[in-house]
N, C-alpha and C positions, 0 to 999 in steps of 0.2 A: 457457370465460368465463371461472371463478376464477383457472385458470392466466395469462390475461392481464391479466388485475386485479392479482394477484400481482407481476405484470413489472412493470408500472405502477407498484406504489406503490415497488416495490424499487427501478426508475430514478429515481425522485424522491428517495428516500433517500440514494442514492449521489449522487446530483446536489445533496444538501442537505448531504452529508457534503464531498465535494467542495469546493463554496463555501465551508465553512466554512473547511478546509485552508488555502484560497489567502488566507483574508482574516488568516491568523494569523501575525503576524511570528516567524520563527523564526532563533534567533542561528544562527551562522554555525559556532559549537563544534558545535551539535548536528546541522546539515548534516553536518561532516565525520566525527561519530561514526557518524551511520546511513550512510554510506558505507562507513566501515570496516568498519561489522556485515556491511552486504551481502556486500562483498569477501569477508569473513571466511566467509560463508555458503557462497558460491559456490567457493570454495577448500573448502570441508569436504564439498562437494557431489561434488566433481570427485573426492577421496579416495575418498568412500567408493563412487563408483562404478567405480573402478579396483579395488575390494576386492570 
């Protein structure tokens, strides 16, 4: 019972955060930087897995 209540509370919190994110206006430069960071992290993970 407690786990299901916690899960519902987390679902509501996540939904609230996603809603807030979707309402934010994000400058194009920030979006590009986020994508570059994501690509760099992917490349780092690939290099780390090879070693």
